[in-house]
PAZA-341663 format. One record per residue (C-alpha): residue number from 0; z negated, x, y. Coordinates in nm, 2 decimals, padded with zeros to 4 digits, always signed. Layout:
[rec NUM, [Z, X, Y]]
...
END
This chain:
[rec 0, [-11.73, +06.95, +08.44]]
[rec 1, [-11.92, +07.25, +08.57]]
[rec 2, [-11.71, +07.50, +08.35]]
[rec 3, [-11.39, +07.42, +08.54]]
[rec 4, [-11.53, +07.54, +08.85]]
[rec 5, [-11.64, +07.90, +08.80]]
[rec 6, [-11.49, +08.04, +09.12]]
[rec 7, [-11.65, +07.78, +09.33]]
[rec 8, [-12.00, +07.86, +09.17]]
[rec 9, [-11.94, +08.23, +09.22]]
[rec 10, [-11.85, +08.17, +09.58]]
[rec 11, [-12.18, +07.99, +09.64]]
[rec 12, [-12.37, +08.28, +09.51]]
[rec 13, [-12.16, +08.59, +09.68]]
[rec 14, [-12.11, +08.43, +10.02]]
[rec 15, [-12.46, +08.39, +10.10]]
[rec 16, [-12.54, +08.72, +10.01]]
[rec 17, [-12.24, +08.88, +10.22]]
[rec 18, [-12.37, +08.68, +10.52]]
[rec 19, [-12.73, +08.80, +10.46]]
[rec 20, [-12.61, +09.15, +10.45]]
[rec 21, [-12.48, +09.10, +10.79]]
[rec 22, [-12.12, +09.03, +10.74]]
[rec 23, [-12.00, +08.73, +10.96]]
[rec 24, [-11.74, +08.47, +10.81]]
[rec 25, [-11.41, +08.44, +11.03]]
[rec 26, [-11.41, +08.06, +11.15]]
[rec 27, [-11.04, +08.07, +11.10]]
[rec 28, [-11.08, +08.21, +10.73]]
[rec 29, [-11.39, +08.17, +10.56]]
[rec 30, [-11.30, +08.40, +10.29]]
[rec 31, [-11.27, +08.68, +10.54]]
[rec 32, [-11.59, +08.86, +10.66]]
[rec 33, [-11.63, +09.12, +10.93]]
[rec 34, [-11.93, +09.32, +11.07]]
[rec 35, [-11.90, +09.56, +11.36]]
[rec 36, [-12.19, +09.80, +11.45]]
[rec 37, [-12.28, +10.12, +11.60]]
[rec 38, [-12.42, +10.35, +11.35]]
[rec 39, [-12.60, +10.68, +11.41]]
[rec 40, [-12.44, +11.01, +11.29]]
[rec 41, [-12.53, +11.37, +11.32]]
[rec 42, [-12.24, +11.40, +11.58]]
[rec 43, [-12.37, +11.13, +11.78]]
[rec 44, [-12.33, +10.74, +11.76]]
[rec 45, [-12.01, +10.59, +11.62]]
[rec 46, [-11.86, +10.23, +11.61]]
[rec 47, [-11.80, +10.12, +11.25]]
[rec 48, [-11.61, +09.81, +11.14]]
[rec 49, [-11.61, +09.66, +10.80]]
[rec 50, [-11.37, +09.37, +10.71]]
[rec 51, [-11.41, +09.22, +10.35]]
[rec 52, [-11.17, +08.97, +10.20]]
[rec 53, [-11.26, +08.75, +09.90]]
[rec 54, [-11.02, +08.61, +09.65]]
[rec 55, [-11.24, +08.48, +09.35]]
[rec 56, [-11.41, +08.79, +09.22]]
[rec 57, [-11.20, +09.05, +09.38]]
[rec 58, [-11.29, +09.20, +09.71]]
[rec 59, [-11.06, +09.38, +09.94]]
[rec 60, [-11.24, +09.61, +10.19]]
[rec 61, [-11.11, +09.76, +10.50]]
[rec 62, [-11.31, +10.03, +10.67]]
[rec 63, [-11.27, +10.31, +10.93]]
[rec 64, [-11.52, +10.55, +10.78]]
[rec 65, [-11.67, +10.62, +10.44]]
[rec 66, [-11.91, +10.90, +10.46]]
[rec 67, [-12.30, +10.85, +10.41]]
[rec 68, [-12.36, +10.69, +10.73]]
[rec 69, [-12.09, +10.45, +10.74]]
[rec 70, [-12.10, +10.07, +10.68]]
[rec 71, [-11.89, +10.11, +10.39]]
[rec 72, [-12.10, +10.35, +10.20]]
[rec 73, [-12.40, +10.13, +10.26]]
[rec 74, [-12.22, +09.83, +10.17]]
[rec 75, [-12.07, +09.94, +09.84]]
[rec 76, [-12.40, +10.09, +09.74]]
[rec 77, [-12.60, +09.76, +09.80]]
[rec 78, [-12.30, +09.59, +09.62]]
[rec 79, [-12.35, +09.77, +09.31]]
[rec 80, [-12.73, +09.74, +09.31]]
[rec 81, [-12.70, +09.35, +09.31]]
[rec 82, [-12.40, +09.32, +09.07]]
[rec 83, [-12.22, +09.50, +08.80]]
[rec 84, [-11.91, +09.60, +08.99]]
[rec 85, [-11.63, +09.84, +08.96]]
[rec 86, [-11.48, +10.03, +09.23]]
[rec 87, [-11.12, +10.05, +09.15]]
[rec 88, [-11.06, +10.30, +09.44]]
[rec 89, [-10.78, +10.29, +09.70]]
[rec 90, [-10.57, +09.99, +09.63]]
[rec 91, [-10.22, +10.02, +09.54]]
[rec 92, [-10.16, +09.67, +09.38]]
[rec 93, [-10.32, +09.34, +09.45]]
[rec 94, [-10.20, +09.02, +09.31]]
[rec 95, [-09.85, +09.16, +09.20]]
[rec 96, [-09.80, +09.31, +09.56]]
[rec 97, [-09.77, +09.68, +09.58]]
[rec 98, [-09.91, +09.87, +09.86]]
[rec 99, [-09.77, +10.19, +09.93]]
[rec 100, [-09.90, +10.43, +10.23]]
[rec 101, [-09.63, +10.60, +10.40]]
[rec 102, [-09.61, +10.84, +10.70]]
[rec 103, [-09.72, +10.64, +11.01]]
[rec 104, [-09.75, +10.29, +10.82]]
[rec 105, [-09.81, +10.08, +10.49]]
[rec 106, [-09.55, +09.90, +10.30]]
[rec 107, [-09.60, +09.59, +10.09]]
[rec 108, [-09.33, +09.54, +09.81]]
[rec 109, [-09.31, +09.33, +09.47]]
[rec 110, [-09.06, +09.57, +09.28]]
[rec 111, [-09.24, +09.53, +08.95]]
[rec 112, [-09.27, +09.14, +08.98]]
[rec 113, [-08.91, +09.12, +09.08]]
[rec 114, [-08.81, +09.34, +08.78]]
[rec 115, [-09.00, +09.10, +08.54]]
[rec 116, [-08.82, +08.80, +08.70]]
[rec 117, [-08.49, +08.96, +08.64]]
[rec 118, [-08.56, +09.04, +08.28]]
[rec 119, [-08.69, +08.69, +08.21]]
[rec 120, [-08.44, +08.49, +08.38]]
[rec 121, [-08.12, +08.73, +08.38]]
[rec 122, [-08.19, +08.89, +08.03]]
[rec 123, [-07.82, +08.99, +08.00]]
[rec 124, [-07.79, +09.14, +08.34]]
[rec 125, [-07.69, +09.02, +08.68]]
[rec 126, [-07.35, +08.83, +08.64]]
[rec 127, [-07.05, +08.99, +08.78]]
[rec 128, [-06.97, +08.71, +09.01]]
[rec 129, [-07.29, +08.77, +09.22]]
[rec 130, [-07.21, +09.09, +09.43]]
[rec 131, [-07.47, +09.33, +09.57]]
[rec 132, [-07.39, +09.21, +09.93]]
[rec 133, [-07.43, +08.84, +09.85]]
[rec 134, [-07.69, +08.63, +10.03]]
[rec 135, [-07.97, +08.45, +09.86]]
[rec 136, [-07.79, +08.12, +09.87]]
[rec 137, [-07.45, +07.98, +09.94]]
[rec 138, [-07.36, +07.75, +10.23]]
[rec 139, [-07.33, +07.46, +09.97]]
[rec 140, [-07.70, +07.47, +09.89]]
[rec 141, [-07.81, +07.17, +10.11]]
[rec 142, [-07.54, +06.96, +09.97]]
[rec 143, [-07.63, +07.05, +09.61]]
[rec 144, [-08.00, +06.93, +09.70]]
[rec 145, [-07.87, +06.61, +09.84]]
[rec 146, [-07.66, +06.55, +09.53]]
[rec 147, [-07.96, +06.62, +09.30]]
[rec 148, [-08.18, +06.38, +09.51]]
[rec 149, [-07.92, +06.09, +09.50]]
[rec 150, [-07.86, +06.15, +09.13]]
[rec 151, [-07.98, +05.83, +08.91]]
[rec 152, [-07.93, +05.97, +08.58]]
[rec 153, [-08.24, +06.10, +08.38]]
[rec 154, [-08.35, +06.44, +08.42]]
[rec 155, [-08.31, +06.68, +08.12]]
[rec 156, [-08.67, +06.76, +08.04]]
[rec 157, [-08.60, +07.11, +07.92]]
[rec 158, [-08.40, +07.17, +08.25]]
[rec 159, [-08.70, +07.03, +08.44]]
[rec 160, [-08.94, +07.25, +08.28]]
[rec 161, [-08.72, +07.58, +08.33]]
[rec 162, [-08.61, +07.47, +08.67]]
[rec 163, [-08.99, +07.44, +08.78]]
[rec 164, [-09.10, +07.73, +08.62]]
[rec 165, [-08.81, +07.95, +08.79]]
[rec 166, [-08.86, +07.80, +09.14]]
[rec 167, [-09.26, +07.85, +09.11]]
[rec 168, [-09.20, +08.20, +09.03]]
[rec 169, [-08.98, +08.25, +09.34]]
[rec 170, [-09.21, +08.08, +09.57]]
[rec 171, [-09.47, +08.35, +09.49]]
[rec 172, [-09.23, +08.62, +09.61]]
[rec 173, [-09.10, +08.40, +09.93]]
[rec 174, [-09.46, +08.34, +10.03]]
[rec 175, [-09.58, +08.70, +09.97]]
[rec 176, [-09.34, +08.97, +10.08]]
[rec 177, [-09.01, +08.83, +10.10]]
[rec 178, [-08.94, +08.60, +10.41]]
[rec 179, [-08.57, +08.65, +10.36]]
[rec 180, [-08.55, +08.40, +10.07]]
[rec 181, [-08.80, +08.14, +10.22]]
[rec 182, [-08.51, +07.92, +10.32]]
[rec 183, [-08.33, +07.93, +10.00]]
[rec 184, [-08.66, +07.86, +09.78]]
[rec 185, [-08.76, +07.60, +10.03]]
[rec 186, [-08.44, +07.40, +09.98]]
[rec 187, [-08.49, +07.44, +09.59]]
[rec 188, [-08.83, +07.30, +09.61]]
[rec 189, [-08.71, +07.00, +09.76]]
[rec 190, [-08.54, +06.89, +09.42]]
[rec 191, [-08.85, +07.01, +09.22]]
[rec 192, [-08.84, +06.68, +09.01]]
[rec 193, [-08.47, +06.63, +09.01]]
[rec 194, [-08.29, +06.95, +08.92]]
[rec 195, [-07.93, +06.97, +08.82]]
[rec 196, [-07.77, +07.27, +08.64]]
[rec 197, [-07.59, +07.37, +08.96]]
[rec 198, [-07.93, +07.40, +09.14]]
[rec 199, [-08.07, +07.61, +08.85]]
[rec 200, [-07.77, +07.85, +08.90]]
[rec 201, [-07.87, +07.84, +09.27]]
[rec 202, [-08.21, +07.95, +09.16]]
[rec 203, [-08.07, +08.24, +08.94]]
[rec 204, [-07.87, +08.34, +09.23]]
[rec 205, [-08.18, +08.41, +09.44]]
[rec 206, [-08.34, +08.61, +09.13]]
[rec 207, [-08.01, +08.84, +09.15]]
[rec 208, [-08.04, +08.87, +09.51]]
[rec 209, [-08.38, +09.02, +09.47]]
[rec 210, [-08.31, +09.23, +09.19]]
[rec 211, [-08.02, +09.38, +09.38]]
[rec 212, [-08.27, +09.44, +09.67]]
[rec 213, [-08.60, +09.47, +09.49]]
[rec 214, [-08.71, +09.77, +09.72]]
[rec 215, [-08.72, +09.57, +10.04]]
[rec 216, [-09.06, +09.49, +10.16]]
[rec 217, [-09.27, +09.48, +10.46]]
[rec 218, [-09.33, +09.81, +10.65]]
[rec 219, [-09.63, +09.80, +10.92]]
[rec 220, [-09.67, +10.05, +11.17]]
[rec 221, [-09.90, +10.11, +11.46]]
[rec 222, [-09.73, +09.93, +11.76]]
[rec 223, [-09.85, +09.85, +12.12]]
[rec 224, [-09.65, +09.50, +12.13]]
[rec 225, [-09.86, +09.21, +12.09]]
[rec 226, [-09.84, +08.93, +11.81]]
[rec 227, [-09.54, +08.72, +11.88]]
[rec 228, [-09.34, +08.45, +11.71]]
[rec 229, [-09.01, +08.25, +11.69]]
[rec 230, [-08.91, +07.93, +11.57]]
[rec 231, [-08.59, +07.76, +11.47]]
[rec 232, [-08.44, +07.45, +11.29]]
[rec 233, [-08.12, +07.36, +11.14]]
[rec 234, [-07.99, +06.99, +11.18]]
[rec 235, [-07.76, +07.02, +10.90]]
[rec 236, [-07.90, +06.76, +10.63]]
[rec 237, [-08.09, +06.44, +10.65]]
[rec 238, [-08.43, +06.59, +10.69]]
[rec 239, [-08.39, +06.92, +10.90]]
[rec 240, [-08.56, +07.24, +10.82]]
[rec 241, [-08.83, +07.39, +11.03]]
[rec 242, [-08.87, +07.78, +11.03]]
[rec 243, [-09.07, +08.04, +11.20]]
[rec 244, [-09.19, +08.38, +11.16]]
[rec 245, [-09.48, +08.58, +11.35]]
[rec 246, [-09.47, +08.96, +11.38]]
[rec 247, [-09.73, +09.22, +11.46]]
[rec 248, [-09.73, +09.59, +11.39]]
[rec 249, [-09.35, +09.59, +11.36]]
[rec 250, [-09.33, +09.33, +11.06]]
[rec 251, [-09.38, +08.99, +10.98]]
[rec 252, [-09.73, +08.86, +10.89]]
[rec 253, [-09.66, +08.49, +10.87]]
[rec 254, [-09.38, +08.27, +10.80]]
[rec 255, [-09.24, +07.95, +10.67]]
[rec 256, [-08.94, +07.74, +10.59]]
[rec 257, [-09.05, +07.35, +10.55]]
[rec 258, [-08.87, +07.02, +10.55]]
[rec 259, [-08.94, +06.83, +10.85]]
[rec 260, [-09.10, +06.49, +10.75]]
[rec 261, [-08.92, +06.29, +11.00]]
[rec 262, [-08.55, +06.23, +11.07]]
[rec 263, [-08.43, +06.43, +11.37]]
[rec 264, [-08.17, +06.24, +11.59]]
[rec 265, [-08.06, +06.56, +11.76]]
[rec 266, [-08.08, +06.93, +11.74]]
[rec 267, [-08.31, +06.92, +12.05]]
[rec 268, [-08.55, +06.71, +11.86]]
[rec 269, [-08.54, +06.93, +11.53]]
[rec 270, [-08.61, +07.22, +11.73]]
[rec 271, [-08.91, +07.06, +11.89]]
[rec 272, [-09.05, +06.96, +11.57]]
[rec 273, [-08.99, +07.31, +11.44]]
[rec 274, [-09.17, +07.46, +11.76]]
[rec 275, [-09.46, +07.22, +11.71]]
[rec 276, [-09.52, +07.36, +11.36]]
[rec 277, [-09.49, +07.70, +11.49]]
[rec 278, [-09.74, +07.64, +11.75]]
[rec 279, [-09.99, +07.52, +11.51]]
[rec 280, [-09.95, +07.85, +11.32]]
[rec 281, [-09.95, +08.05, +11.66]]
[rec 282, [-10.30, +07.90, +11.73]]
[rec 283, [-10.44, +07.99, +11.37]]
[rec 284, [-10.30, +08.34, +11.38]]
[rec 285, [-10.43, +08.41, +11.74]]
[rec 286, [-10.77, +08.29, +11.64]]
[rec 287, [-10.77, +08.49, +11.32]]
[rec 288, [-10.63, +08.81, +11.49]]
[rec 289, [-10.90, +08.78, +11.76]]
[rec 290, [-11.19, +08.74, +11.54]]
[rec 291, [-11.06, +09.07, +11.35]]
[rec 292, [-11.05, +09.24, +11.68]]
[rec 293, [-10.66, +09.28, +11.64]]
[rec 294, [-10.56, +09.05, +11.94]]
[rec 295, [-10.72, +09.01, +12.28]]
[rec 296, [-10.69, +08.62, +12.26]]
[rec 297, [-10.41, +08.59, +12.53]]
[rec 298, [-10.13, +08.31, +12.46]]
[rec 299, [-09.88, +08.42, +12.22]]
[rec 300, [-09.50, +08.43, +12.30]]
[rec 301, [-09.31, +08.18, +12.09]]
[rec 302, [-08.94, +08.22, +12.11]]
[rec 303, [-08.67, +07.96, +12.07]]
[rec 304, [-08.30, +07.97, +12.08]]
[rec 305, [-08.22, +07.62, +12.22]]
[rec 306, [-08.19, +07.55, +12.57]]
[rec 307, [-08.27, +07.18, +12.53]]
[rec 308, [-08.56, +07.23, +12.33]]
[rec 309, [-08.71, +07.51, +12.57]]
[rec 310, [-08.66, +07.28, +12.87]]
[rec 311, [-08.85, +07.00, +12.68]]
[rec 312, [-09.12, +07.23, +12.58]]
[rec 313, [-09.16, +07.34, +12.93]]
[rec 314, [-09.16, +07.02, +13.11]]
[rec 315, [-09.25, +06.64, +12.98]]
[rec 316, [-09.02, +06.49, +13.25]]
[rec 317, [-08.71, +06.56, +13.00]]
[rec 318, [-08.86, +06.34, +12.72]]
END
């Protein structure tokens, strides 16, 4: 069984070495390590910061200086002495996420990944019925999901395999750089075990939308505004959908669109459930950002657009 867990075995070797070197694991994410230190230089002492993110055997390193006196230089030198590693230089692509440096900021996109999706699922090109200004989904998507879940006929095995492969591919884009398709993909995921041809076509519509707008991404720029979030919910189907997004440096850094586990009896209840899920994410994001010295630890503003939900959240007397 040991051969099935090479990542875990490697982690047990790497993480203790990183901690021994002086990097401290973030309690909110044990795969992220940070070290702050005042280093001596010919021009005087300087504050240096080193952040190392680990994904299996890939290390993503952030630093503010790279000269011979820096933490980065010492770390990479010691790392190369300990293991046979390859420095790929300035990162431009990480796990199918393209990283572009632009004037005053950084952009994250998945253009190549989307092009591969389009060539795989729309080999004959985008259907003429799907216009460039179409949204990722139609208004009938929730109804199509309900129809699929209530269907008692056996599922076509070939359709099931193709549908799960399609939605899984879309899910990676939705969770990496494209919050604009999070709702559509979340709805498609509800029928992962009982797809219909109509739902498969709805998935192809999302692919077409991405292909039309493949250059859209997340652009981060230096900004003085603090970390903040928004939550919302729809009350249009049996199980409502919770949605939230948190922004920092002028772009989204965390988002989600999930089916609520309980049945809300009113739009107010649906909004409260969504705000509760967003509140959990706010606590996590605040802790992680504080540990990385990107946030001062103060409470995060969470915005809602439902008056009744806001009143209940501010005063339990309404319950």
